[in-house]
N, C-alpha and C positions, 0 to 999 in steps of 0.2 A: 912781606905783613911791615914795611916800613911804619906805618901808622900809627906801629904801636910803642916804636922805638923811645926809650925816655918819657914814657906817659904814665901818669899817675891813673890808679883806678880806685876813684871814690863813691862812684855811685852809677848805675845803670842808665841815668838820664843822659850822662856826658857820652853815650856811646851810642853808633848806630845799630840797627838789627843786624846788618851784614856784618859789624865788627865784633858784635855780642857772637852771631854765629861762625866766626872764625875763631873765637877764643874756644868755643865747645868743640871743634873740631879740631883744635889743638890739643885742646884736654882729652879727647879720644885716641889721638895719635899717641900721646905720652902715656896714657894709660895701657894701651897695647903693648906699647916697647916696657913698659915696668914689668905686665906680666909675662911677657915672652924673655924676660931677663937680659934686655938690650940696655946697654949703657946708655945715657942722653945727658952728660955733662955740660952742657950748653952754654953754662955761667960760670965755669971755671975760674976759680982763684977770686971771686966775687964775694962781697960779704953782703947782709943783711941786718939791721937792727929790728928787733922785734919789739915794741913797745905795748904791755900791757897795763893798762889801769884796771882793767876788768880782767880777773882770771877765766881760764877757759881750758878745757880737754883736747876739743877737736881743731878749734883755731890754732892753737899753739903747736899742737903735735901734726897739724897740715903744713904750716910754715916750715918747721922744722925738717920735717923728712922730705919734702919739697925742695927746700934750700940744697939740703944734703944729697939727694938726687941729681940736682942739677952742678953738682961740684961747688956750692957756694959754703961760705961759712954762715951760721946765724947767732947773732948775740941775742938773749934773751932779757930784757930787763922787766921784770915785775914791778907792781905796785909800790914798793919799797927800795926800787934801785935806779927809780929815775928821778928827777928834781924838777920835769915838766911841769908847768904853771904853778910850782909851787915855790922852790928858791929861783928859778929860772924860767923865763918867759918863753912862751911857745917858740915863739920867733928866734930866740937865741939858741934854745936847744936846737932847733930845725936847724941854723946855719953850722952849728958843730957837729952834728950826727952827719948833715950833707958831706962835709968834708972828710968823714973817716969811714963810710958807709955808700956802697951803690945804690942802695935801697933801704927804703924804711916802711914797715908797716905799724899800723896804731889799730890797738883795740880799747875803746874806751868811752869818753860821754860825748860832746856836742860835735856834730857834725864841722862845725867852725875851725875845733881843733885840728881835725886832720885836713881840712881845706888848709889852713895855716902852715900845717907842716909843708903841704905840698908848694904853697908859695915861696916859703923862705929856705926850704932846702937844697933847692937845684937837682935833686934825685927824684926817681919813682917812688910815689908814696902809696901804699896799698891800704885799702879801709878793710881792718879786721870786725869791725863791727864799731857803730855808734847809736846814738840815741835813735837817730833818725833814719839811717841805713845800713845794711848788711849785704851790699853787694857781691862779695865772693858765696855766700851761702845759696842766692839765686842761681847763680852760675851751676853750682853743685846739682840743686834742685833740677834745675833743665836739662843738664846731662843727663839726670837719672829720666827722667820724665823721657826723654827722646829714646833713651835704653829698652824703655819698658812698652813704649808707644808709636816707635817709630817717625814721632813728629812731635814738633811743638804747637803747630800752626792749628787752631781750632779746639784745642785740648781744653776742656773744662776744668777749671784749678779753684775749688769752694776753701776760701780760709775761713775756719769756723774761731769765733773769740774776739781778742782785742785787736781791734785790726788797725789801731792810732800811732804805732811804733815800730821799729825798725822793719821787722819783718811783714806786717800788713804793707807799711808803705813800700818796700822793695819790692814783693810779690806782684804788687799793683803795678808798679813802674815796669818790672819786666815782663809781665804779661801783656803790656799796652806796646813794649817795645817789639816783642814777638807774636804779636798774634793770636794769643792765647782767649778764651773767655776765662775772666777773671769776676768770681764773685766776694764780696765780703760779706760774710753771716753773724751777725750781731745784732745788740740792741744799737739803738741809734745814736746813742752818745758813745760809743765804739766806734764809730766809723771814722775812716781815714781825715786827716786835713781838708778841708774844701778847696782850698787853693792847689794843693799836690793832686787832689783828682782831678781838678780843671786842667793843671798841665799834661796829666796822664790821658784824660779823655781828649787832648789835641792830639798825641800821640797816637792814640788809639785810631782816631780817626784817618789816619795816614796808612795804619797797617792792617787795617782790618779787625783789629781787636775787640771785645766785647767787655765794657765792665758793667757789672751790677752791685747793687748794695739792697741786702734782702734782712730784714729781721725774722723770719719763719725758717727755720733749720728744714723743715720737709720739702718745703718749696724750694729752697736753696741747692737742694742736693740731688734733686731729679737731674739724671742723666748726666752725672757729677765722674767726670774720669778720674780725680783726685780731690781725695778730700785732706785739707792741709790744718794744722793746728799747731800752737805753740804755749808755753807755760802762760799762766794769767798773771802772774805778778813777775817785772822784768827786773834784772838784775840793778842794784842800789835803790830799789823802791822799799819802803818800809814795809815791817810786817805788818801793821795797823790794815793796809789795803785788803789783805787776804779775806776779811767777812765781806766787804761789799763786793768783790771780784767772785766770790763763792756765789753771793747771791744771784748776782745780776748775770754772769757766765754759765752755770749747772745746767741751764738747758739747752747750751752750745757743746756740751761734751758730746767727745766723739764716741759712741757707743755701737754696740752691735746693730740695734734697730736703725740706727742713723745709716750705718753702713748697707744696710739691707733694701731701704729707701732706696740708696744711689745705685744699687744693682751690683752685679757680680763682675762685672768689668772695673770696678772702682779700687783704686788702691789708695793706702794712706802713707801719708808723709809727716814729718815733724822734724824741728831740726834740732832738737835735743838739745838738754836732758830732760825729759818727760817723767811725770807724777802719776805713773800708771800703775804703780803697787806702793808696797812700804819697804820695800827698798834702800829707800835714804830717809836721812833724819828729817829733813823737812815734810817728808811722806806720811813718817809715823807721828809727827806732831799734828799735821791737819786731822789725821784720823782720830788721837785723841782728843782734840779741839773739837771736830765738827762731825767726826765718826763715818769720812767718806775713804774709801780704798782707793780711791783713782780720784784724779781731777778733770784735766782736757781730755784725757783718753782712757778709755779701760783697758785693764791689761788684756783681755779678750780680742780687743782689736789691735793692739800692739803688737802681740804674739801672734797673729792671726797670717796666713798665706797672702791677704791683701796688702800688708804691711811691708813696705820699704825701704824702711828708715834707715837701717844697717848700709845698704847700697849709697844711700843717699850721702850718709857720713862719710863712707868711703872714698866720695868722689869730692868731697872738701878738699884733698889732698892733690886729686887730679885735676881741679879746675884752678887750685891755687897755683900749681907748678905750671899751668898754663900761662895765667897771669904776668908770674915773674920773669917766664922765658920770652915772652911776648916783647915785654919792655926792656928787659938787661941783656938777653943773646946777643951777641955782636954777629955782622953779618946783614 
């Protein structure tokens, strides 16, 4: 797998379907070894910088545990611990970190930041989330789908809600690459960027994937294998947008009636965190202000046997481990 050596992982559009398949195979292999208690310290003695301009539970834990399992030393830089883009340019930060670390993870804002880190650091850079793309999440999603359905090609995945940002973009790109049937279901103004749609449609023409954009939830979920959703207000967006999003997207809530329309074969996925009950501060604030006990997904769906969100969350670690091992392991 020499094609992965010292290579950054910035977005799925940079990788061929065969390469994405190889990463999923490696993730499955490393997952099996971890479950069996077989050591796999493939990157012994190396170090990775974890830059988090946006906080996270799953992404941080996944990178830290994956790095430790591979024999690496992770160094976490929280939003207050890094001068990136504030007192020091991205190019300068990249050139400093590239001399100290074997790899760099970045989770934050514009895609141009992670691209610049890769350009100037001289070491592999891993995208832990930008405004535009979230490629490590999609690898975890695809490993989970493959575990439950035995395949990726032809699986119908319906993304409900705001499809303009990193999750809608990345799922569309990933489905195009791997030959899935992708449906974005939302009001038209929440569809992905037309230029990115055009790029993904060109990919889909080569792989046999299907891309659809449908406003009617009942029509969109017919025969769906997976219904996927995400929070309606992304990290960094102002609280004022909640009223508009709730008004526009409440008809696209994933609830028991929608899952029933899809059929018993359908599984529910969510990249988490999810506002499915009143167990969060934001959830309680929304309930007090709007009288809603759940937002993008009801608690009944989230806790149902059709929900595979925690398989998906665990697989973040296994797929992130595969990405780092492929880029940094010697030999």
